[in-house]
C-alpha positions in Angstrom: 6.3 -1.8 -16.5 2.7 -1.8 -17.7 3.8 0.4 -20.6 6.4 -2.1 -21.7 3.8 -4.9 -21.2 1.2 -3.2 -23.5 3.9 -2.4 -26.1 5.0 -6.1 -26.0 1.5 -7.3 -26.7 1.1 -4.9 -29.6 4.5 -6.0 -30.9 3.4 -9.6 -30.9 0.3 -8.8 -32.8 2.4 -6.9 -35.4 4.9 -9.8 -35.6 2.1 -12.4 -36.2 0.6 -10.2 -38.9 4.0 -9.9 -40.7 4.4 -13.7 -40.5 1.0 -14.2 -42.1 1.2 -11.5 -44.7 4.8 -12.4 -45.6 4.2 -16.1 -46.2 0.5 -16.4 -47.3 -2.0 -14.7 -49.5 -4.9 -13.1 -47.7 -7.9 -13.5 -50.0 -11.0 -12.6 -48.0 -12.4 -11.7 -44.6 -12.5 -15.4 -43.7 -8.7 -15.5 -43.7 -8.6 -12.4 -41.5 -11.1 -14.0 -39.1 -9.0 -17.2 -38.9 -5.9 -15.0 -38.1 -7.8 -13.2 -35.4 -9.0 -16.4 -33.8 -5.5 -18.1 -33.8 -3.8 -14.9 -32.5 -6.2 -14.6 -29.6 -5.8 -18.2 -28.7 -2.0 -17.6 -28.6 -2.0 -14.4 -26.6 -4.6 -15.5 -24.0 -2.5 -18.5 -22.6 0.6 -16.3 -22.9 -0.9 -13.6 -20.7 -2.2 -16.3 -18.2 1.3 -17.7 -17.9 2.9 -14.3 -17.3 0.3 -13.2 -14.7 0.4 -16.6 -13.0 4.1 -16.5 -12.6 4.3 -12.9 -11.5 1.5 -13.2 -9.0 3.0 -16.2 -7.3 6.5 -15.0 -7.2 5.8 -11.4 -6.2 3.4 -12.3 -3.4 5.8 -14.9 -2.0 8.9 -12.7 -2.3 7.2 -9.7 -0.7 6.6 -11.6 2.5 9.9 -13.6 2.4 11.9 -10.4 2.2 10.1 -9.1 5.2 11.1 -12.2 7.1 14.8 -12.0 6.0 15.0 -8.4 7.1 13.2 -9.3 10.4 10.6 -6.6 9.7 7.6 -8.9 9.7 7.8 -9.2 13.5 7.3 -5.4 13.7 4.0 -5.8 11.7 3.0 -8.6 14.1 3.6 -6.3 17.0 1.4 -3.6 15.6 -2.3 -3.2 15.9 -2.9 -4.8 12.5 -5.4 -7.6 12.6 -4.6 -10.9 11.0 -6.8 -10.2 8.0 -5.4 -6.7 7.5 -1.9 -8.1 7.5 -2.5 -11.1 5.2 -4.9 -9.5 2.8 -2.9 -6.2 2.8 0.3 -8.0 1.8 -1.6 -10.1 -0.8 -3.4 -7.3 -2.6 -0.5 -4.9 -2.5 1.7 -7.4 -4.2 -1.0 -8.1 -6.8 -1.8 -4.4 -7.5 0.7 -4.0 -10.3 -0.4 -7.3 -12.0 -4.0 -6.1 -11.8 -3.0 -2.9 -13.6 -1.1 -4.9 -16.2 -4.2 -7.0 -16.8 -6.4 -3.9 -17.2 -3.8 -2.5 -19.7 -4.2 -5.6 -21.8 -8.0 -5.3 -22.1 -8.2 -2.6 -24.9 -5.3 -4.4 -26.7 -7.3 -7.7 -26.7 -10.3 -5.8 -27.9 -8.3 -4.7 -30.9 -8.1 -8.3 -32.0 -11.9 -8.4 -32.3 -11.5 -6.1 -35.3 -9.9 -8.9 -37.3 -13.0 -11.1 -36.8 -13.1 -14.6 -35.5 -13.2 -13.3 -31.9 -15.9 -11.7 -29.8 -16.1 -9.5 -26.8 -17.5 -12.4 -24.8 -14.1 -14.2 -25.3 -12.3 -11.1 -24.1 -14.5 -10.9 -21.0 -14.2 -14.5 -20.0 -10.5 -14.6 -20.7 -9.9 -11.6 -18.4 -12.1 -13.3 -15.7 -10.1 -16.5 -15.9 -6.8 -14.7 -15.8 -7.9 -12.5 -12.8 -9.1 -15.4 -10.8 -5.9 -17.4 -11.5 -3.8 -14.4 -10.4 -5.7 -14.3 -7.1 -5.3 -18.0 -6.6 -1.5 -18.0 -7.4 -1.0 -15.0 -5.2 -2.8 -16.8 -2.3 -0.6 -19.8 -2.8 2.5 -17.6 -2.7 1.4 -15.7 0.4 0.4 -18.8 2.3 3.6 -20.6 1.6 5.7 -17.5 2.5 3.9 -17.0 5.8 4.4 -20.7 6.6 8.0 -21.2 5.7 11.0 -19.4 7.2 13.7 -19.4 4.5 13.3 -17.6 1.1 14.5 -20.5 -0.9 12.1 -22.8 0.8 9.3 -20.4 -0.1 10.2 -19.9 -3.7 10.8 -23.6 -4.3 7.6 -24.7 -2.7 5.6 -22.1 -4.6 7.0 -23.3 -7.9 6.3 -27.0 -7.0 2.8 -26.1 -5.8 1.9 -24.3 -9.1 3.2 -27.2 -11.2 1.5 -29.8 -8.9 -1.8 -27.9 -9.3 -1.6 -28.0 -13.1 -0.2 -31.6 -13.2 -2.9 -32.9 -10.8 -5.6 -31.4 -12.9 -4.1 -33.0 -16.0 -3.7 -36.4 -14.2 -7.3 -36.5 -13.1 -8.4 -36.2 -16.7 -6.7 -39.5 -17.4 -8.7 -41.4 -14.8 -11.2 -43.8 -16.3 -13.5 -44.2 -13.3 -15.9 -41.5 -12.0 -14.7 -39.4 -9.1 -17.4 -39.0 -6.4 -20.0 -39.6 -9.2 -18.4 -36.8 -11.4 -16.9 -37.2 -14.8 -13.0 -37.0 -14.5 -12.7 -34.9 -17.6 -15.2 -32.4 -16.2 -13.3 -32.3 -12.8 -10.0 -31.9 -14.7 -11.3 -28.9 -16.7 -12.8 -27.4 -13.6 -9.4 -27.5 -11.8 -7.1 -26.6 -14.6 -6.3 -23.0 -15.5 -5.0 -24.1 -18.9 -8.3 -25.8 -19.8 -10.2 -22.8 -18.6 -8.2 -20.3 -20.6 -8.4 -22.4 -23.7 -12.2 -22.7 -23.3 -12.5 -19.0 -22.6 -10.5 -18.0 -25.7 -12.5 -20.4 -27.9 -15.3 -19.0 -30.1 -17.7 -21.5 -28.6 -17.5 -19.9 -25.2 -20.6 -17.8 -25.9 -22.7 -21.0 -25.6 -20.6 -23.2 -23.3 -19.5 -20.7 -20.7 -21.7 -22.2 -18.0 -20.2 -25.6 -18.3 -16.5 -24.9 -19.3 -15.6 -21.6 -17.6 -17.8 -21.0 -14.6 -16.8 -24.3 -12.8 -13.2 -23.2 -12.9 -14.0 -19.7 -11.6 -15.9 -21.2 -8.7 -13.0 -23.6 -7.9 -10.4 -20.8 -8.1 -12.5 -18.6 -5.8 -13.0 -21.4 -3.3 -9.3 -22.2 -3.3 -8.4 -18.6 -2.8 -10.8 -18.1 0.1 -9.6 -21.3 1.7 -5.9 -20.3 1.5 -6.5 -16.8 2.7 -8.6 -18.1 5.6 -5.8 -20.5 6.5 -3.2 -17.7 6.4 -5.4 -15.4 8.5 -6.0 -18.0 11.1 -2.4 -19.2 11.4 -0.3 -16.1 10.7 0.6 -15.4 14.3 1.0 -19.1 15.1 3.5 -19.6 12.2 5.3 -16.3 13.0 7.7 -15.5 14.5 9.8 -18.6 14.3 10.1 -20.2 17.8 13.3 -22.1 17.2 16.1 -21.4 19.7 19.8 -21.5 19.0 20.9 -25.1 19.4 23.9 -26.2 21.4 24.1 -23.3 23.9 22.7 -22.8 27.3 23.0 -19.7 29.5 24.2 -19.8 33.1 24.2 -17.1 35.8 25.9 -19.0 38.6 28.3 -16.2 39.5 30.2 -13.1 38.4 31.7 -13.4 34.9 35.1 -12.5 33.6 34.6 -10.1 30.7 37.7 -11.4 28.8 37.4 -15.2 29.2 33.6 -15.5 29.6 34.1 -17.9 32.6 32.6 -17.6 36.0 35.0 -16.0 38.5 36.1 -18.3 41.3 37.6 -17.4 44.7 40.7 -19.0 46.3 38.6 -22.0 47.5 37.1 -22.6 44.1 33.6 -21.3 44.8 31.9 -18.9 42.4 32.3 -15.2 43.3 29.1 -13.6 44.4 27.2 -11.8 41.7 27.6 -8.1 41.5 25.3 -5.3 40.6 25.6 -6.4 37.0 23.7 -9.6 37.7 21.6 -10.8 34.8 23.2 -8.1 32.6 24.5 -9.0 29.2 28.0 -8.8 30.6 27.1 -11.3 33.3 26.3 -14.1 31.0 28.4 -17.1 30.0 27.6 -19.6 27.3 28.5 -23.2 27.5 28.7 -25.0 24.2 27.5 -28.6 24.6 28.4 -29.8 21.0 31.7 -30.4 19.3 33.1 -27.7 17.1 34.0 -28.5 13.5 37.0 -27.5 11.5 36.3 -24.8 8.9 37.9 -25.2 5.4 40.2 -22.7 3.9 37.2 -21.5 1.9 34.6 -20.8 4.6 32.0 -19.8 1.9 32.1 -23.3 0.3 32.3 -24.9 3.8 29.1 -23.1 4.9 27.2 -24.1 1.7 28.2 -27.8 1.9 28.6 -28.6 5.6 25.9 -26.6 7.3 22.1 -26.1 7.0 22.5 -22.8 5.3 19.0 -22.9 3.8 17.2 -24.5 6.8 16.6 -28.1 7.7 13.2 -28.0 6.0 15.0 -28.2 2.6 14.6 -32.0 3.0 10.8 -31.5 2.7 11.4 -29.6 -0.6 13.6 -32.5 -1.8 10.9 -35.0 -1.0 8.3 -32.9 -2.9 10.7 -32.6 -5.9 11.3 -36.3 -5.9 7.6 -37.0 -5.8 7.1 -34.7 -8.8 10.0 -36.4 -10.6 8.2 -39.8 -10.0 5.1 -38.4 -11.6 7.0 -37.2 -14.6 8.7 -40.6 -15.0 5.2 -42.2 -15.0 4.1 -39.7 -17.7 7.2 -40.4 -19.8 6.6 -44.1 -19.5 2.9 -43.8 -20.6 4.0 -41.6 -23.6 7.0 -43.8 -24.7 5.1 -45.4 -27.5 4.2 -42.0 -29.0 7.6 -40.4 -28.5 8.3 -39.9 -32.2 4.8 -38.7 -33.2 4.7 -35.2 -34.6 2.3 -32.7 -33.1 2.5 -30.0 -35.8 2.6 -29.8 -39.6 4.6 -32.2 -41.8 7.5 -29.8 -42.2 8.2 -29.5 -38.5 7.9 -31.9 -35.6 7.8 -31.4 -31.8 8.1 -34.7 -29.9 5.2 -35.4 -27.6 7.7 -36.6 -25.0 8.7 -32.9 -24.4 5.3 -32.1 -22.9 6.0 -33.5 -19.4 9.8 -33.1 -19.6 10.2 -29.5 -20.7 8.0 -28.0 -17.9 9.8 -30.2 -15.3 13.2 -29.0 -16.6 11.9 -25.4 -16.3 10.9 -26.0 -12.7 14.4 -27.5 -12.0 16.1 -24.5 -13.5 13.9 -22.1 -11.6 14.7 -23.9 -8.3 18.5 -23.8 -8.9 18.2 -20.2 -9.8 16.2 -19.4 -6.7 18.8 -21.2 -4.6 21.6 -19.2 -6.2 20.0 -15.7 -5.8 18.8 -16.3 -2.3 22.3 -17.4 -1.3 23.3 -13.8 -1.8 20.2 -12.0 -0.7 20.0 -13.9 2.6 23.6 -12.9 3.3 22.8 -9.2 2.6 19.5 -9.2 4.6 21.2 -10.9 7.5 24.0 -8.2 7.6 26.6 -10.9 7.0 27.7 -9.7 3.6 29.3 -6.6 5.0 31.3 -8.8 7.4 32.5 -11.0 4.5 33.7 -8.0 2.6 36.1 -6.9 5.4 37.7 -10.3 5.8 40.6 -11.7 3.8 38.2 -13.8 1.6 39.0 -13.0 -2.0 36.3 -12.3 -4.6 37.4 -15.5 -6.4 36.9 -17.6 -3.2 33.5 -16.0 -2.6 32.2 -16.4 -6.2 33.4 -20.0 -6.8 32.4 -20.9 -3.2 28.9 -19.8 -3.9 28.7 -21.4 -7.4 30.0 -24.9 -6.3 28.1 -24.7 -3.1 24.8 -24.0 -4.8 25.4 -26.8 -7.3 26.3 -29.2 -4.4 23.1 -28.4 -2.5 21.0 -28.7 -5.6 22.8 -31.9 -6.9 19.6 -33.9 -7.0 17.8 -31.2 -8.8 20.5 -31.2 -11.4 20.9 -34.9 -11.8 17.3 -36.1 -11.9 16.7 -34.4 -15.4 19.9 -36.0 -16.5 18.5 -39.4 -15.3 15.4 -38.7 -17.4 17.5 -38.1 -20.5 19.3 -41.4 -19.9 15.9 -43.1 -19.5 14.6 -41.7 -22.8 17.8 -42.9 -24.6 17.6 -46.4 -23.0 14.0 -46.8 -24.3 14.9 -45.6 -27.8 12.9 -42.3 -27.6 16.1 -40.4 -28.5 19.3 -41.4 -30.2 22.7 -41.6 -28.5 23.8 -38.5 -30.5 20.8 -36.5 -29.3 21.4 -37.8 -25.8 24.8 -36.2 -25.7 23.4 -33.0 -27.1 20.7 -33.0 -24.5 23.0 -33.7 -21.5 25.4 -31.0 -22.6 22.5 -28.5 -22.9 21.1 -29.4 -19.4 24.5 -29.0 -17.7 25.2 -25.7 -19.5 21.8 -24.3 -18.5 22.2 -25.3 -14.9 25.6 -23.5 -14.7 24.0 -20.5 -16.5 21.1 -20.1 -14.1 23.4 -20.6 -11.1 25.7 -17.8 -12.2 22.7 -15.7 -13.2 21.2 -15.9 -9.7 24.5 -15.0 -8.1 25.0 -12.1 -10.5 21.5 -10.7 -9.9 21.9 -11.1 -6.2 25.2 -9.1 -6.2 24.0 -6.5 -8.7 20.7 -5.4 -7.0 20.6 -3.9 -3.6 17.0 -4.8 -3.0 16.4 -8.5 -2.3 12.9 -8.5 -3.8 14.1 -6.8 -7.0 17.1 -9.3 -7.3 14.8 -12.3 -6.9 12.2 -11.0 -9.4 14.9 -10.1 -12.0 16.7 -13.4 -11.7 13.6 -15.7 -11.8 11.9 -13.5 -14.4 14.9 -13.8 -16.7 14.8 -17.6 -16.6 11.1 -17.7 -17.0 10.8 -15.2 -19.8 13.7 -16.8 -21.8 11.8 -20.1 -21.7 8.4 -18.4 -22.4 9.8 -16.4 -25.3 11.2 -19.5 -26.9 7.9 -21.3 -26.5 5.9 -18.4 -27.9 8.2 -18.0 -30.9 7.8 -21.7 -31.7 4.1 -21.6 -31.4 3.8 -18.6 -33.6 6.0 -20.1 -36.3 4.0 -23.4 -36.3 0.6 -21.7 -36.1 0.8 -19.3 -38.9 3.2 -21.0 -41.4 5.3 -24.1 -41.8 8.1 -22.2 -43.5 10.5 -21.3 -40.7 13.6 -20.6 -42.8 12.8 -17.0 -43.8 11.1 -15.5 -40.7 13.9 -13.3 -39.4 12.3 -10.0 -40.6 9.0 -10.5 -38.7 10.7 -11.4 -35.5 13.4 -8.7 -35.8 11.5 -6.3 -33.5 11.0 -9.0 -30.9 14.7 -9.8 -31.1 15.7 -6.2 -30.6 13.2 -5.8 -27.7 14.5 -9.0 -26.1 18.1 -7.7 -26.3 17.2 -4.4 -24.7 15.2 -6.2 -21.9 18.1 -8.6 -21.3 20.6 -5.8 -21.0 18.4 -4.0 -18.6 18.2 -7.1 -16.4 21.8 -8.2 -16.6 23.9 -5.1 -17.2 22.0 -2.0 -16.1 23.6 -1.9 -12.6 27.0 -3.4 -13.7 27.6 -2.3 -17.3 30.3 -3.9 -19.3 31.0 -4.3 -23.0 30.9 -8.1 -22.6 27.3 -8.0 -21.2 26.3 -5.6 -23.9 27.5 -8.1 -26.5 25.9 -11.0 -24.7 22.6 -9.3 -24.5 22.7 -8.5 -28.2 23.7 -11.9 -29.3 21.6 -14.1 -27.1 18.1 -13.3 -28.5 19.4 -13.6 -32.1 21.1 -16.9 -31.2 17.9 -18.2 -29.6 16.0 -17.4 -32.8 18.5 -19.3 -34.9 18.3 -22.3 -32.4 14.5 -22.4 -32.6 14.5 -22.5 -36.4 17.2 -25.2 -36.3 15.3 -27.2 -33.8 12.1 -27.1 -35.8 14.1 -28.2 -38.8 15.8 -31.0 -36.7 19.3 -29.6 -37.1 20.3 -30.6 -33.6 24.0 -30.1 -33.9 23.6 -26.5 -34.8 21.3 -26.0 -31.8 23.8 -27.4 -29.3 26.7 -25.5 -30.8 24.9 -22.2 -30.6 23.5 -22.8 -27.1 26.9 -23.8 -25.8 28.6 -20.7 -27.3 26.0 -18.1 -26.4 25.2 -19.3 -22.9 28.9 -20.0 -22.2 29.8 -16.5 -23.3 27.0 -14.9 -21.3 28.1 -16.9 -18.2 31.7 -15.8 -18.6 30.6 -12.2 -19.1 28.8 -12.3 -15.7 31.7 -14.0 -13.9 34.8 -12.2 -15.1 34.1 -8.7 -13.6 33.6 -10.2 -10.2 36.8 -12.2 -10.1 39.0 -9.2 -9.5 36.8 -7.0 -7.3 34.1 -7.5 -4.7 31.2 -5.9 -6.7 28.3 -6.2 -4.4 25.4 -3.8 -4.3 24.3 -3.0 -0.7 21.4 -0.7 -1.5 22.7 2.0 0.8 22.5 4.7 -2.0 18.8 4.2 -2.3 18.3 4.3 1.4 20.2 7.5 1.7 18.3 9.1 -1.2 15.0 8.2 0.5 16.2 9.7 3.8 
């Protein structure tokens, strides 16, 4: 993994150089220095985003999977102290990310050879990224130890990360001093984005004490606070003390093994208890709540009519609605600048996309997390094996999960749609673009739902399934953003840039096939993995050139085909990986 990460950074450097050398004339060392400075300021935030996402998700999933498999209670019963348990799980989940960060250091130092960048920038950038990784990992570990269900954990971690960044940006808009401090200074001291931009700037050599050190202190204090809270509460939060509702045990007499009723004599009195008193065979359960009729498709019934993901999902909905309200306020404040371009004259990226695009990404990540955990929870709870021996068909199972996930996440799907309607009502986008945007949002929601179910059924390990599923969604979005930034930063001519990005397209196709089709190979998935990165490159160039009809046609075809390629093999056969082969190999 760290080899691939290092090669990817080198590939991005080569791609950026090919873009610059193929479209502009390099006259002197000043041009080289400007290239090095811009390149470093692109790679530093990119690495921060990758490490931030991986640290939060891996630390959260490592603990959530322990809970799903009911192995965390074994650790709690051991002689491990609270600090050994919490810090051990935290640092072990962050070990691989730390090695990846160390791998990037010599690669970042190579950029110094272009000029425009100093070793001070490299050092401060690594420090900011390392502290952010610790903070994100602490957030993930704390939420995972607190919450019981995997979806609750992943959703709250995603919301917490976005709330952290959004709160820091919102404080910067305050006009009045906060506790006698400048709001802009408080915002920069809390925001990892502001810190990484300041650390990658050439002026960091003189401004490090005022622009970088405050954030490092804030991140360290937040990490220590979260770890201390987890250490103090880990054995109070775990194990879960909820009992099974609606049942109560009685031991009033001898029990019939077949009917489960207390045996009565001729006079109607309970038969005296035998030697099996208080044994498991001597128990009868009295149900004190009404039973409900199960539908013909019990998979869909469970998703729609039960608390399959815990009652605390209401708390996640409230947090999501609160974040949606904040995004609505941001859209309202930016409505007057919705048509202003933020790049060169030849391309334009609406400023209204700044709050909407990250919110849409969070929505897609939450839907995807719900989909993948709907499968991994069944496997870890040993319920998937029972479903496979029933008369439930693969079609009933698959469509029951798809429609059930979309029903549970109906508000997460519809709130971005409401935002699109709000933008069109206020004239920020045209009616034609509104239709394109609504179609794209619906297609992407179906895609991430099927992707989560596909990864959950393809990978026997729950942690691996969750990482691959969420990572695919995140890296697709991150790859698109990085490609757009590189196109805009180095040249305004986006029509003839296929050759520089060809290596990235091929690498993306290989990575996508490894994620989607390695365990369940099929010709359709091979074709989808090859076409999707190339189609995304075409969509990006068309978007920057404002050819929106071309964008939606390509997105609808490629994502629709990829979704179909993941669905079709599972309609005829129950293709679910149980992970037993790996267990037997280890034994």
